[in-house]
C-alpha positions as a Markdown table, in Angstrom:
| # | Residue | x | y | z |
|---|---|---|---|---|
| 1 | Met | 135.9 | -178.0 | 37.7 |
| 2 | Ala | 135.3 | -175.7 | 34.8 |
| 3 | Lys | 137.2 | -172.9 | 33.1 |
| 4 | Leu | 136.2 | -169.6 | 31.6 |
| 5 | Cys | 138.7 | -167.6 | 29.5 |
| 6 | Ile | 138.5 | -164.0 | 28.4 |
| 7 | Ile | 140.9 | -163.1 | 25.5 |
| 8 | Arg | 142.0 | -159.6 | 24.6 |
| 9 | Glu | 144.8 | -158.1 | 22.4 |
| 10 | Ile | 146.9 | -155.1 | 22.9 |
| 11 | Asn | 149.3 | -153.3 | 20.6 |
| 12 | Ser | 152.1 | -151.8 | 22.7 |
| 13 | Ala | 155.8 | -151.1 | 22.7 |
| 14 | His | 158.5 | -152.1 | 25.2 |
| 15 | Gly | 162.2 | -152.5 | 25.6 |
| 16 | Lys | 165.5 | -150.7 | 25.7 |
| 17 | His | 165.5 | -150.6 | 21.9 |
| 18 | Ile | 161.8 | -149.7 | 21.7 |
| 19 | His | 159.9 | -152.1 | 19.5 |
| 20 | Gly | 156.2 | -153.0 | 19.3 |
| 21 | His | 154.2 | -156.2 | 19.5 |
| 22 | Thr | 150.6 | -157.4 | 19.3 |
| 23 | Phe | 150.2 | -159.1 | 22.6 |
| 24 | Lys | 147.4 | -161.7 | 23.0 |
| 25 | Ile | 146.2 | -161.9 | 26.6 |
| 26 | Glu | 144.2 | -164.9 | 28.0 |
| 27 | Ile | 142.7 | -164.4 | 31.4 |
| 28 | Asp | 141.5 | -167.8 | 32.8 |
| 29 | Phe | 139.1 | -168.3 | 35.6 |
| 30 | Gln | 138.6 | -171.8 | 37.2 |
| 31 | Asp | 135.9 | -172.9 | 39.6 |
| 32 | Lys | 133.1 | -175.4 | 40.2 |
| 33 | Leu | 130.2 | -175.4 | 37.8 |
| 34 | Val | 127.4 | -173.7 | 39.8 |
| 35 | Asp | 124.0 | -173.4 | 38.1 |
| 36 | Asn | 125.6 | -174.0 | 34.7 |
| 37 | Met | 128.1 | -171.1 | 35.3 |
| 38 | Val | 131.8 | -171.2 | 36.2 |
| 39 | Gly | 131.7 | -170.2 | 39.9 |
| 40 | Asn | 128.7 | -167.9 | 39.3 |
| 41 | Leu | 130.9 | -165.6 | 37.2 |
| 42 | Asp | 129.0 | -163.0 | 35.3 |
| 43 | Phe | 130.5 | -161.6 | 32.1 |
| 44 | His | 128.8 | -158.3 | 32.8 |
| 45 | Ile | 130.8 | -158.0 | 36.0 |
| 46 | Ile | 134.2 | -159.3 | 35.0 |
| 47 | Glu | 134.6 | -158.0 | 31.4 |
| 48 | Pro | 134.4 | -154.2 | 32.3 |
| 49 | Lys | 137.1 | -154.7 | 35.0 |
| 50 | Ile | 139.3 | -156.7 | 32.6 |
| 51 | Asp | 138.8 | -154.0 | 29.9 |
| 52 | Glu | 139.7 | -151.3 | 32.4 |
| 53 | Val | 143.0 | -153.1 | 33.2 |
| 54 | Ile | 143.8 | -154.0 | 29.6 |
| 55 | Ser | 143.1 | -150.5 | 28.3 |
| 56 | Ile | 145.8 | -149.0 | 30.5 |
| 57 | Leu | 148.3 | -151.1 | 28.6 |
| 58 | Asp | 147.0 | -150.8 | 25.0 |
| 59 | Lys | 148.9 | -148.5 | 22.6 |
| 60 | Lys | 151.4 | -147.5 | 25.3 |
| 61 | Tyr | 155.1 | -147.8 | 26.1 |
| 62 | Leu | 154.8 | -150.6 | 28.6 |
| 63 | Asp | 158.0 | -149.8 | 30.5 |
| 64 | Glu | 156.3 | -146.7 | 31.9 |
| 65 | Phe | 153.7 | -148.9 | 33.7 |
| 66 | Ile | 155.5 | -152.2 | 34.3 |
| 67 | Thr | 158.7 | -152.3 | 36.3 |
| 68 | Pro | 161.5 | -153.2 | 36.4 |
| 69 | Arg | 161.0 | -154.4 | 32.8 |
| 70 | Ala | 158.0 | -155.0 | 30.6 |
| 71 | Thr | 158.6 | -158.7 | 30.0 |
| 72 | Ile | 155.7 | -160.9 | 29.1 |
| 73 | Glu | 156.1 | -162.4 | 32.6 |
| 74 | Asn | 155.8 | -159.0 | 34.2 |
| 75 | Ile | 152.8 | -158.0 | 32.0 |
| 76 | Ala | 151.0 | -161.2 | 33.3 |
| 77 | Ile | 151.9 | -160.4 | 36.9 |
| 78 | Tyr | 150.7 | -156.8 | 36.5 |
| 79 | Ile | 147.3 | -158.1 | 35.2 |
| 80 | Ile | 147.0 | -160.6 | 38.0 |
| 81 | Lys | 147.7 | -158.0 | 40.6 |
| 82 | Asn | 145.0 | -155.7 | 39.2 |
| 83 | Leu | 142.4 | -158.5 | 39.1 |
| 84 | Gln | 143.0 | -159.8 | 42.6 |
| 85 | Glu | 139.4 | -159.1 | 43.6 |
| 86 | Phe | 138.3 | -162.2 | 41.6 |
| 87 | Asp | 138.9 | -165.2 | 43.8 |
| 88 | Asn | 138.5 | -167.7 | 41.0 |
| 89 | Leu | 141.1 | -166.0 | 38.7 |
| 90 | Tyr | 143.4 | -168.9 | 37.8 |
| 91 | Ser | 146.0 | -167.7 | 35.4 |
| 92 | Val | 147.0 | -165.1 | 32.8 |
| 93 | Lys | 148.8 | -166.0 | 29.6 |
| 94 | Val | 150.5 | -163.3 | 27.6 |
| 95 | Trp | 151.5 | -164.2 | 24.0 |
| 96 | Glu | 154.4 | -162.2 | 22.3 |
| 97 | Gly | 153.6 | -163.0 | 18.7 |
| 98 | Pro | 152.1 | -166.3 | 17.6 |
| 99 | Thr | 154.9 | -168.7 | 18.8 |
| 100 | Lys | 155.7 | -167.9 | 22.4 |
| 101 | Tyr | 153.8 | -167.2 | 25.6 |
| 102 | Val | 154.1 | -167.3 | 29.3 |
| 103 | Glu | 151.4 | -168.4 | 31.8 |
| 104 | Ile | 151.5 | -167.1 | 35.3 |
| 105 | Phe | 149.3 | -168.7 | 37.9 |
| 106 | Lys | 147.6 | -166.4 | 40.5 |
| 107 | Glu | 148.7 | -168.7 | 43.3 |
| 108 | Glu | 152.3 | -167.9 | 42.5 |
| 109 | Ile | 151.6 | -164.1 | 43.0 |
| 110 | Glu | 149.7 | -164.2 | 46.3 |
């Protein structure tokens, strides 16, 4: 098995008492190594789709997009649901600051 990870950051606000964070997002793919590529994943195919999903959340009030609350768990679930087309999507980590993160596995959402 091999793993490929795409990392992005967003700056967004959330919460009843609106406050902002820089969220680091790690999107992990896992598959067999095929022709020296992780499951034949092509950056030119996956990165535009990831950027499309992430750009919806960047510099926004997240509670308008993620319900019932824009927790880091629900942010990860939102991203997984919007990247379902990739069979080898493994998990999404969302960091809220440098000291805490959540990792949600795609298999838990399906």
